[in-house]
C-alpha positions in Angstrom: 156.2 10.3 136.4 153.5 9.9 133.7 154.8 9.8 130.1 153.2 11.8 127.4 151.0 9.4 125.4 149.4 9.7 121.9 146.0 7.9 121.6 144.3 7.6 118.3 140.5 7.2 118.4 138.7 5.5 115.5 135.9 3.2 116.7 134.7 1.8 113.3 137.0 1.1 110.4 134.8 0.9 107.2 137.2 1.1 104.3 136.5 4.6 103.0 138.6 7.8 102.5 138.7 8.5 106.2 140.4 5.1 106.8 142.9 5.6 103.9 144.0 8.8 105.4 144.0 7.3 108.9 146.4 4.5 107.9 148.8 6.9 106.3 148.7 9.3 109.3 149.0 6.5 111.9 151.9 4.7 110.1 153.8 8.0 109.8 153.3 8.9 113.5 154.4 5.4 114.5 157.7 6.2 113.0 158.1 9.4 115.0 157.0 8.1 118.4 158.3 5.2 120.5 154.7 4.0 120.8 151.2 5.1 119.8 147.9 3.7 120.9 144.8 3.0 118.8 141.3 2.6 120.3 139.0 0.8 117.9 136.3 -1.9 118.0 137.1 -3.2 114.5 138.6 -6.6 114.5 140.0 -6.6 111.0 142.7 -4.0 111.5 146.4 -4.9 111.2 149.5 -2.8 111.5 152.9 -4.1 110.4 154.5 -1.5 112.7 154.8 -2.9 116.2 154.8 0.7 117.6 151.1 0.8 117.1 149.4 -0.9 120.1 145.7 -1.8 119.7 143.4 -1.0 122.6 140.3 -2.9 121.6 137.8 -5.6 122.6 139.9 -8.6 123.8 137.1 -11.2 123.4 137.8 -13.0 120.1 134.1 -14.0 119.8 133.0 -10.4 119.9 131.6 -9.2 116.6 129.2 -6.4 115.9 128.4 -4.2 112.8 126.6 -1.6 115.0 128.6 1.6 114.9 126.7 2.8 118.0 127.9 -0.2 120.0 131.4 0.2 118.7 131.5 3.9 119.7 130.1 3.1 123.2 132.7 0.4 123.9 135.6 2.5 122.6 134.5 5.4 124.8 134.8 3.1 127.8 138.3 2.2 126.7 139.1 5.9 126.2 137.9 6.8 129.7 140.1 4.1 131.1 143.2 5.3 129.2 142.7 8.9 130.2 142.2 8.0 133.9 145.4 5.9 133.8 147.4 8.7 132.1 146.4 12.3 132.5 149.0 13.4 130.0 147.5 11.4 127.2 146.8 13.4 124.0 143.8 12.1 122.0 143.7 12.4 118.2 140.1 11.6 117.2 139.1 10.6 113.6 135.5 9.6 114.3 132.6 10.2 116.8 134.3 13.4 117.6 131.5 14.9 119.7 131.6 12.0 122.1 135.4 12.0 122.3 135.3 15.7 123.0 132.8 15.2 125.8 134.9 12.4 127.5 138.1 14.5 127.2 136.3 17.5 128.6 134.9 15.6 131.6 138.2 13.9 132.4 140.4 16.9 131.6 142.4 15.4 128.7 143.8 17.2 125.7 142.2 16.3 122.4 142.7 17.1 118.7 139.9 16.2 116.3 140.0 15.6 112.6 136.8 16.6 110.9 136.3 14.5 107.8 133.4 15.9 105.9 131.7 19.3 105.3 129.4 20.6 108.0 126.6 20.6 105.3 126.3 16.9 106.0 126.2 16.9 109.8 125.0 20.3 111.1 121.6 20.0 109.5 119.5 21.8 112.1 119.9 24.6 114.6 120.0 22.2 117.6 122.9 20.3 116.2 124.6 23.5 115.1 124.4 24.9 118.6 125.8 21.7 120.2 128.8 21.7 117.8 129.3 25.4 118.4 129.7 24.8 122.2 131.8 21.6 122.0 134.1 22.8 119.3 135.5 25.3 121.8 137.3 22.6 123.8 139.6 20.7 121.4 143.2 22.0 121.3 142.9 21.9 117.5 140.4 21.1 114.8 141.9 19.7 111.7 140.1 20.0 108.3 141.3 18.8 104.9 140.4 21.6 102.5 140.5 25.4 102.4 136.7 25.7 101.7 136.1 23.4 104.6 138.1 25.7 106.9 136.0 28.6 105.6 132.8 26.7 106.3 133.8 25.9 109.9 134.6 29.5 110.5 131.3 30.7 109.0 129.0 28.2 110.7 130.7 28.0 114.2 133.1 30.9 114.4 135.9 28.5 115.0 139.4 28.7 113.6 140.5 25.3 112.3 143.8 24.1 110.9 143.8 22.9 107.2 146.1 20.0 106.5 145.5 18.6 103.0 145.1 14.9 102.4 148.4 13.1 102.0 148.7 11.7 98.5 151.1 8.9 97.7 151.2 9.0 93.9 153.8 6.3 93.4 151.8 3.9 95.5 148.6 4.5 93.5 150.4 4.0 90.2 152.1 0.8 91.5 148.8 -0.7 92.8 147.0 0.2 89.5 149.3 -2.2 87.6 147.7 -5.3 89.3 145.8 -7.4 86.7 142.1 -7.9 87.0 140.9 -11.4 86.1 137.2 -10.7 85.8 135.7 -9.0 82.8 134.4 -5.6 83.8 133.4 -3.8 80.6 131.5 -5.5 77.8 132.1 -3.2 74.8 135.6 -2.3 73.8 134.3 0.8 71.9 132.2 2.2 74.7 133.2 5.1 76.9 133.9 3.6 80.3 133.1 5.5 83.5 133.8 4.5 87.1 132.3 5.6 90.4 134.0 4.6 93.7 132.4 5.2 97.1 130.2 3.9 99.8 126.6 3.1 98.7 125.0 5.7 101.0 122.8 8.8 100.6 125.8 11.1 100.9 127.2 9.7 97.6 123.9 10.3 95.7 124.2 7.4 93.3 120.6 8.1 92.2 121.7 11.3 90.4 124.4 9.3 88.7 121.9 6.6 87.6 119.4 9.1 86.4 122.0 10.8 84.2 122.9 7.4 82.6 119.3 6.5 82.1 118.8 9.7 80.2 121.5 9.2 77.7 122.5 5.5 77.5 120.3 4.7 74.5 122.0 7.2 72.3 125.6 6.9 73.4 128.0 4.0 73.8 128.7 4.3 77.5 129.2 1.9 80.4 129.4 2.5 84.1 131.2 0.6 86.9 130.1 1.3 90.5 132.4 0.1 93.2 131.2 0.2 96.8 129.2 -1.3 99.6 126.6 0.2 101.9 122.9 0.3 102.9 121.7 1.5 99.5 123.1 -1.5 97.6 119.6 -3.0 97.0 118.1 0.3 96.0 120.8 0.7 93.4 120.5 -2.8 92.1 116.7 -2.5 91.8 117.1 0.8 89.9 119.5 -0.8 87.4 117.2 -3.7 86.9 113.9 -1.8 86.6 115.3 0.7 84.2 116.9 -1.8 81.8 120.5 -0.8 82.6 122.0 -4.2 83.3 123.9 -4.2 80.0 125.3 -0.7 80.7 125.9 -0.6 84.5 127.9 -3.1 86.6 127.9 -3.0 90.4 130.7 -4.7 92.4 131.5 -4.8 96.1 134.1 -2.7 97.8 137.7 -3.6 96.9 140.8 -2.6 98.9 142.6 -1.7 95.6 140.3 0.1 93.2 143.1 1.5 91.1 143.3 -1.2 88.4 139.6 -0.6 87.8 140.2 3.1 87.5 143.0 2.4 85.1 140.7 0.4 82.9 138.2 3.3 82.8 138.2 6.4 80.7 136.9 8.8 83.4 135.7 9.0 87.0 132.4 10.5 88.2 131.7 11.7 91.7 128.0 12.6 92.5 128.3 13.4 96.2 126.0 15.7 98.1 128.9 16.7 100.4 132.5 15.7 101.1 135.5 16.9 102.9 138.3 16.5 100.4 137.5 13.4 98.2 140.5 11.1 97.9 139.0 9.4 94.9 139.4 12.6 92.7 143.0 12.8 93.6 143.5 9.1 92.9 141.8 9.4 89.5 143.9 12.4 88.5 147.0 10.6 89.6 146.2 7.9 87.1 145.6 10.5 84.4 141.8 10.1 84.3 139.4 13.0 83.5 137.0 13.7 86.3 133.3 14.8 86.4 132.2 15.8 89.9 129.4 17.5 91.7 130.3 20.9 92.9 129.5 19.8 96.5 130.8 21.3 99.7 133.7 20.8 100.1 136.8 19.7 98.1 135.9 19.0 94.4 136.0 22.7 93.3 139.3 23.0 95.1 140.9 19.9 93.6 139.6 20.7 90.1 140.7 24.3 90.3 137.2 25.8 89.9 136.5 23.8 86.8 139.9 24.4 85.0 141.1 20.9 85.9 137.9 19.0 85.4 134.1 19.3 85.0 131.8 20.4 87.8 128.0 20.1 88.0 125.3 21.3 90.5 124.6 18.8 93.3 121.6 16.6 92.4 121.3 17.9 88.8 121.3 14.7 86.7 120.5 16.6 83.5 123.6 18.8 83.9 125.6 15.6 84.7 124.3 13.9 81.5 125.5 16.9 79.5 128.9 16.8 81.1 129.2 13.1 80.2 128.3 13.8 76.6 130.7 16.7 76.5 133.5 14.4 77.7 132.7 11.8 75.1 132.8 14.4 72.3 135.7 16.4 73.6 137.9 13.8 75.3 141.2 15.4 74.2 140.2 18.7 75.7 139.2 16.9 79.0 142.6 15.2 79.0 144.2 18.7 78.8 142.2 19.8 81.8 143.3 16.6 83.6 147.0 17.4 82.9 146.5 20.9 84.3 145.0 19.4 87.6 147.9 16.9 87.7 150.4 19.7 87.5 149.0 21.2 90.7 148.9 18.0 92.8 152.1 18.7 94.6 150.2 20.6 97.3 148.9 17.2 98.4 152.4 15.8 98.8 152.3 12.9 101.3 155.4 13.6 103.4 154.8 17.4 103.5 151.2 17.0 104.8 151.9 14.1 107.2 154.7 16.2 108.8 152.1 18.9 109.5 150.3 16.4 111.7 153.5 15.6 113.6 154.5 19.2 114.1 151.0 20.1 115.4 151.0 17.1 117.8 154.4 18.0 119.2 153.3 21.6 119.7 150.2 20.6 121.7 152.0 17.9 123.7 154.7 20.3 124.8 
């Protein structure tokens, strides 16, 4: 008799917020089940828990950075797993459309976790119609913010399930205490800002850079940008051409950004769209004021509609520059806002939200 089997699907692990949440969810589920299975094409993934079995490319010489190739190879593995066990339940974190199609064709149950606002991926009527059709088939669609849930309903007439991102405050505080050997900020008297995120169009670093360019001559400010991605050279060239090398430092992605956040006075998020940005929750956990774009979805929710931090219109670098100046001149007031946000962070409690995944999976399995 076939046993019920939980299969996690994440073809490409790239070190962003999706992956942070994935590790928390996978580790928690591994404690609840005798065995769970992970389909991925990333070779750098490690789980201490032996209950997580990797279903991946066995050839040790296989390496590719192409997400398309990774998805294709993982879909082949997924088909094989579904054929071998018709009672498998798939929990997909990435390439959800393809995973839905495979599960639909081979009659397997699937739950998908949608990670970012539809504003980023349903950009034309053709795509919108494809999503509208395929979103009917999963047993559940998980989203990570209330506004996200509303967007899914409005755009696709689909009822999703909101499970907020699990936040481990103690772990963040613990990791923030690690010492940094390299010198990050030049001027002890400057206001120090940090931005953490992939160097891609979604994160809209150009708006952030434009804001700093506008005000850096008249204010003692510095900016640290942490991340990697296809826009790295664009950002480096902007910094160089606009004489910002003394004010803006760019470093590569780090697994533990919390000591850098701790060194900073505030965090800035300039995204065009999100789902529920972990980086805002992390900065607040460390007591840092936040300035964020009011993008769909998440920032407004986390910052309590501006009562817990400053919001600016997406792409409006002039508004962002004014928010930066306000923070410099009214830092104590911004700290009060931060404390208000912190007082409301319990809704992101790690155990509570991870248990929501477990309860949903059990319900659909049975």
